[in-house]
N, C-alpha and C positions, 0 to 999 in steps of 0.2 A: 504494500500500500504506500503510495507516494504522499509525503508530508510536505505541505507548502512551507517554504522557508519564512520564519518570522523576521521581524525587523532586526537587523544586526546591531547589537549595542556597541559594536566597535567600528561602526560605519565612519564616524568622524575621524578616528585614528587612521583608518585605512585611506580615507580621502586625503588626509594630510600627507601620508606617505606617498600616495599617487601624485599629489601636487609636487612634492619634493623631487620625485623621479622625473616628472614632466619638466621641471625647471632645471634639471641637471645640466643641460648644455649651457644655460645662462650662467649657472654657478661656476662651471668650469672656465667660462670665458673671463669671469672676474677673478678666479682663483686658479692660477696655473699649477700650483702644487698643493692640493687639498690635504686635509688632515688624515683622510683615509689612506693615503700613500705612506704617511709617517707611521700609522698603526701597522700597516703590513710590513714595513721594514723591521719592526720589532719581531714579528712572526718569522721573517726571513732570517733574522739573527738566531732565533731558536733552532730553526732548521739547520743552519750552518754549524751550530754547536753540537747537535746530535749526529749530524751526518758523518763527521770525522771519527766517531766512535765505532762505526760499523763498516769501515773500509775493507776489512779482511774477509768479506764473504767468499767462500771457497769456489762457487760456481763461475765467477768471472773469468777464471783462467782458461777453462775449456771453451768458454764463449770467445775469448780472444783467439784461441787456436782455430775455432770454427771459421771466424771471420778471415783469418789469415789464409786458411785453406780455400775459402770461396774466392778470395781476391787473387790468389796465385794460380789456382787451377781453372778459374772462370767457369766453375760448375757447382751446382748445389750438392751438398752432402746427401748421400743416399745410403751409405753403408759405413759401418764403424771401421776405423783404421788405427785407433789409438790404443786399444787393449788387445790382449791375447785371448781373453775369455769370450769376447763377442765380435772378434774380427770377421768382417764381412756381413755381419747382421744388418738387415735393412733398418733404416732409421729415418725419422722426419725431423729436420732442424726447424722446429716450429717457431723459433725466436730469431731467425736469421737476420731480419732487418734491424732488430734492436741491438744486435751485436756490433753492427758497423760503426755507429757513433762512438762506442767505447773503444773500438780498435783504432780508429783514426785519432782519437784523443790520446790514447796511450802511446801510439807511435810518435805523436808530435810532442807530448809533454810528460810522458811517463805516468807515474802514480798520481801526481797532481791533476793530470788530465782526466783520469778516471773519476776522481772526486768532483771535478768541475762538471762533468756530464751529469752525474747523478744528482748533484746539487741543483743544477739548472732545471732538471725534470721535476724535482720535488718543489722548487719554487713555482714552476708553472702549474703544477697540480693544485697546490694549496692557494696560490694566487687566484686561480680560476674559481674555486669554491668560495673563497672570500668575496670575490666580485659578485658571484651569484647570490650570496647572502645579502650583499648591499643592494643588488637589483631587486630583491624581494622586499626591501624596505628596512633592513636591519641598520641600526646605528653602527658606525664604523668601529667604535670601541667594543660593542657587543660582538660584532662579527669577528673582530680580531681575537677576542678572548675565547670564543668558541673554536676558532681556527687553531689557536695555540694549544688548546686541549686536544684537538684532533691530531695535531702533529705528535704530541706525546703518545696518544693512543696508537697511531699508525707507525710509531718508531720501531715496533717489533719487526717490520718488514723493510727497514732501512738497509742500505748497502748498495753497491753497484749491481743492481738486479734488473733483469730484462722486463719483469712484470710492471715496473713503473711506467713504461711506455704504454702498456695496456690501460693502466689507470688514468694516464693522461688522456687517452682517447675517451675514457668514460666521462671525464670532466667536459670535454668538448661536446659529447652527446648531451649532457645535462644542459649546457648552454644553448645548444641548438633547439632542444625541446622547449626550453623556457622562452626563447624568442618566438617559436612557433605559437605557443599559447598566447603570447601577448600581441603578436602582429600577424600571425597566419602565414609567415614566410620562413624560408631557410631550410626546409626539409630536403632540398636537393643536395645538401651536404652529406646526408646520411650514407648513401651508397659508396662514395669515395672514402668516407671515414671508415666504413667496415672493410673495404678493400685494403686499406692501409692497416687496420687493426689486426686482421687475421695474420698478416705477415710480421707483426710485432710480437703478439702474444696470444695465447688461447683464452684470455679473459673476455674476448668478444662475446662469449655466451652471456655474461652478465649484462652486456649492452642490450641484448634482445629481451632479457628479463625486465630490464628497466622500461624499454619501449612497451612491452606487454602490460606492465602496471599502468603506464600512462593511458594506453588504449582502454583497458578494462575500467579504470576509475572514471573515464569519461563516457561510459555507456549508461550511467544513471545520473539523475539530477535531483537535488533536494537537500534538506537539512534534517539530521537526526541527532538531536541534542547539540553537542559541540562539533559534530562531524558534518561537513558540507561536501557536495559534489556538483560539478557543472558539466552538463552533457555536451559532447562534441556535436557540432553541426554536421549534417551529412557530408558537406564538402570537406570539412576538417578531417572527419573519420576516413573518407576516401583517400585523402592525401597521405594520412598516416599509414594506412594499410598498403598503399602503393609504394611508399618510401620503404616500408619494412620488407616488402617482397623484393624490391630492387636491391636492398641491402643484403638480403639472403643470397641472391644471385651473385652479387659482388664478392661474396666470400670465395668464390671459385677463382678469383684473380690472384692465384698464388702458384708457386712452382711445383706443388705436390698435388694439386687438384682436390678431388673430393676427400682424399685421405687426410688432408690437413683439417678439413671441416669436421671430419668424424673424430679426430684425435682427442679433443677434450672429453668426449663420451667414453673413449677407451679407458681413460683414467678411472672411471667409476667401476669397471668390471674386470679389467685386465691388470691393473696396477694396485691391487688392494694392499700389497705389502707396504707401498709408499704411504698410503692413507693410514694404515694401521700402526706403522712403526716410526714415522718421522714426527718430530716434536711439533713442527709448524702445522701439521695436519691434525693435531690432537685438539680436543675440546678445551675451552678456556678453563684454567684452574684458578679459582677465586682466592686461593691461598698465596699466589704469587703476584708479583708486581703488575704484570700485564692483566691478570684477572681482576685486580683491584681497580685498574684504570677502566676495564670493561664494566665493572660494577658502577663506577662513577658515571659512565655513559648512560647506563640504564636509569640511574637515579636522576640524572639530568633530564632525560625524557619524561620520567614520571613527574618531576618538579615542573617542567614546562607545561605538561598537560594539566596539572593541578592549579598552578598560579596564573598562567597566561589566560587573558580574556579573549584572545583571538580564537576563532573557530579553526578546527583542524580540517585540512583538505583530505579527502579520502586517498588521494594520490600519495600524500606524505605519510599517512598511516601505513599504507601498504609497503612503501619504500623502506620506512623505518623498521617494520616487522621483518621484511626480507633481510635487511642489513644485519639486524640483531641475530636472526637465525643463522645466517652464514658465518658471521664472525664468532659467535659463541660455539658453534659446532666445529669450526676450524680456525685456529688462532691466526693463521696466515691472512685471513680476510678482515682483520681489525682495521687495516688501512682502507679497505673498501667501505667498511662501516663509517669510518671517519669522514670520507669523502661525501657519502650520502647524507650524513647528519648535520654537517655544517650549515648548508642553506635551509635546513628545516628548523634547527634550534636557534640560529643567529637572530632572526627577526622576533623571536619570542623572549629573548633574555631581558632586554630593557633595563639594564643596570646603569647605563650611562645616559646623561641628558641628550636630548635631540640635537642633531648637528645644526649649527647656525653658520651659514657661509659668511655672513657679515662680520662675525667675530673671529673668523679664521685668519691665521697669519702665515701666508704661504712662504715667505722668506724664512721665517723661524722653522716651519715644517721642513723646508729644504735643508737648512743648516743642521738640524738634529738628524735628519735622515743621512746626510753626508757623514756625520760623525759615526752613526751606526754602520754605514758602509765601510768607513775607515777601520772600525773595530773588526769587521768581518775580514777585511784584507789583512790586517795585522795578525789576526788569529789563524789565517789560512795556513795549514801545515806545509812545511817544506817537503821536498822529495825525500830527504834524509829521514825526517820524522815519520813519514808514511812508511818508508822502507823498514825502519826499525819496528814499527807495529806489525808489518807483514812478517818480518823475520821471527817475531815472537810466537807466530802461529804456524808457520810453514817451514819445511826442512831445507832451507837454502844451502846450508853448509853440508848437509848430508848428501844432497844431489851433487855438489861439487866433488865430494869424496868419491861418489859413484862414477862420475865422469872421469876423474883422474885415474881411477882403477879400472876404467872401461868395463864396468859392471852392466851387463845388458840381459841377464837371465830373467826368468819369470819372477815377477815381484808381486807379493801380496801387500797391499797398502791400505792405510786408513782411508775410508770413503772421502773425507774432506781433503786429502792430499792428492787425489787422482788428477783433477784438472790442473793443479799447480805443477805436478810432474810433467804432464803432457805439454804444457806451455814452455816450461823452463828446461826440460830434458826430453825432447821428443823422441830420442832414440830408445828410451826406456819404455817398454810396454807395460801398462798398468793392469791391475786386476779389475778395477772398476772406477767410475768417476760419477759426477753428479747427473749424468744422463741416465737416470735410474730406470727409465722405461725398458730399454733394450736388455737390461740385466734382470728385470722382473720377468720378462718373457722367456728367457732361457734358463732361469733358475739360479743364476749366479748371485743375485742379490740375496736370495734365501740362504744360500751357502755362506755368504759373507756374514749375515746376521748370526748364523750358527758358530762360525769361527770366532767372531767378535764376542759372542756370549759363551765361549769355551764349551760348546756342545760338539764333541768329537773334533776339536781343532787340529790335532796332529794328523788324524786320519784324513781330514779334508785337505789339509795342506799337501799331504802325500798324493791324494787323488788328483789335484790340479798340478802336481809336479812343480811345486813352488821352490825356487832356489833362494830367494831372499824375502825378508819381511821387514817392512818399514812402518813402525808404529810408535806412538808416544810412550814414554815411560809411565810407570805406575798405572798400567792398565792390566786387566785380568789376563789378556793374551800374553803380554810381555812377561808376566809372572810365570806363566806356563812355559814359555820358551826359555826363560832364565834357568828353569829347573829341568830342562830336557837335555839329554845327552846328544840329541840329534841336531841341536842348534847352538850357535855360538855368536856372541856379539862382536862385530868388526868395526862398528862406529857408534858413538854415543855422545849426545849433548843434552842440554836441558829441554830441547823441543822433541827429540826423537831418538829412537834406537834402531840400528840396522843390524839384522840378524842374517847369518849365512848358514845354509844347511851344511852340517858336518859330513864329510865323505864317509861312506860305509866303513872303510878300514879304520879310520880314526875313531869312529863311534864304537867299534868292537874293542879297540885298545883301551878306550876310556872306560868302557863297561868292565873289562877285565881288571883294570887298575882299581876300580871301586869294589 
């Protein structure tokens, strides 16, 4: 049963916000550097501070190797050539386009270049949702505060990671849909956006979920308590459906065809080991820091629902519900939730007084922003500082030792070391790396988990004819190898231990002496 919408008790507030948005061009003409830019510079400073803490993400190295292979061979990767356990196995490099900016930056500037690319992408992501919150009527202080909280929440997925390009596409999608709702224009951007998105990352699936929520929420009209919905006109709905269909067809504009379109769904049924055993695919644990931030996000939503006098759009309720479900089910999607929630919560916070362009001081805004930019430049880590951080996580000296000794036998390595070895010592064939899909398909990843969990480790190392083991000290596997007559340590530092299989004759002599 349809309920006629009553008189909105926040009509005057909405009207004033609409008036402010309508006068935005005039305000910009009077104020060349508005207060909103100063507020975002503070958020950008927060992003810069957090970004340097996560530079050591292990997957970046095999992504660099992939980009190098693509540019030198002039052909897309279709089979593994880095490992001995999956050599020749068919693969889809579903993030090939995201790898190129990182590779070019690394070739030009080294580690500072990697940091610069991922910083720029994060600035664009959070700058876009901050702008969207302002466009929906949020005060710049409130929008900045919510965006700063979102940065902290999404920090779990920081690092030079390819999926940031996918989330950047998501923010573009949100901006396009917002413009369409306000002006009826701009949907022509969706097909090229999705053609780009599928070559950047598999998160394009979330884009279609968002479009679906926009479509469904506009199929009804009315007000139910504090929930409102506005029906699409037949012309608007037709445009949305046509743009969605064209976007689906545009997904085929990739080097792997339909296989790349199908790939995200393979994750659900062929890569269960990844979902079950990787920390970032686990549910949020409210006892840990990220869980507490997620709890804060939930409380903020409840507080906004309780104290805000603004009606809730059905679209925003469905988007918030989906974002909460995805992020609480898999912690890696906290960044997705952060992106979705900023433009929903920003206009409802209302902690700061309304913006008054007449009282704004553009030169002061510019001066303070320049100081903040100077702080960011001063704090930007040098190549030596970044290298020191990388060396504290990865076996650089051990690889040098292996290259000096010309060690090229079969190596069992820590999962996180795989890509680093492949980039820095390409002649060494690894056991596995971060491209976990191909290792799930052939059972190697399952055996890796068993060896790492010391479930028949010596038997499995024999089965794979492993010659060397490269693993951090103080792990269960290193304890087993330290107490095995079949293995001996040939290199050790604070990051890693390198074991060599003892020849059978030496093993017999050692056993006899014992």
